[in-house]
C-alpha positions, 0 to 999 in steps of 0.5 A: 354649668362646668360646661358654660364656664369652659366655653366662655372661657374658651372664646375669651381666650379666644377674643384676648387673642384676637385683640392682642393679634391685632395690635401688636400687627398693626404697630408692627406695621405702622411707619415711623410718621406715617400714622394714622389717627382713625385706626388707632381711635378704632384700635383703641377702642376695639381693646378698652370694648373687647380686647380688656374686658376678654382678658378680665373674662378670660381670668374668672373664668380660669379662676372659677374652672380650676376651683372647679377641678380642684387644679390647684397644686396640679403641675400643668396649671403652674406651667400655665398659669406664667403665661398668661400672666405673660401675655395678660402683661404684654396687652397692659404694655401693649394698650401702654404703647398704644395709648402714648402712639410717638413712635410705632414699634417699628418692621424690626418688631414682626416677632411679637403676633409671633410670639403672641401665637407662640405663647396662646398655643403653649397654654392651650397645648398645656391646658389641653393634654396637661402632661404635667 
């Protein structure tokens, strides 16, 4: 059971981070006045049908893994959870931005996808290496 939960957790993380990257990258490079409504609809559909369900699945499986592994008092989990909460909140912010899209984020926000990757990598290192 543990192996299946872990595999499902990792797969859902991949889908979630990929969705977050595609959404943040698309919003960062769109030009004002040049918004493609077809692209916006596709991003919203992907967010609704893939990224959001992956987020629910990754939290569900993550909590199940932490319970089965008795990891709640561990330092590495306490270091990982705030980063995961931050990415979850960021997903909500980007989703809201997509729903009310009046102006894109703009090119000055090119660092957003970079931050998503950096935080995701930090979470992986903490979870795998358990340095604390």
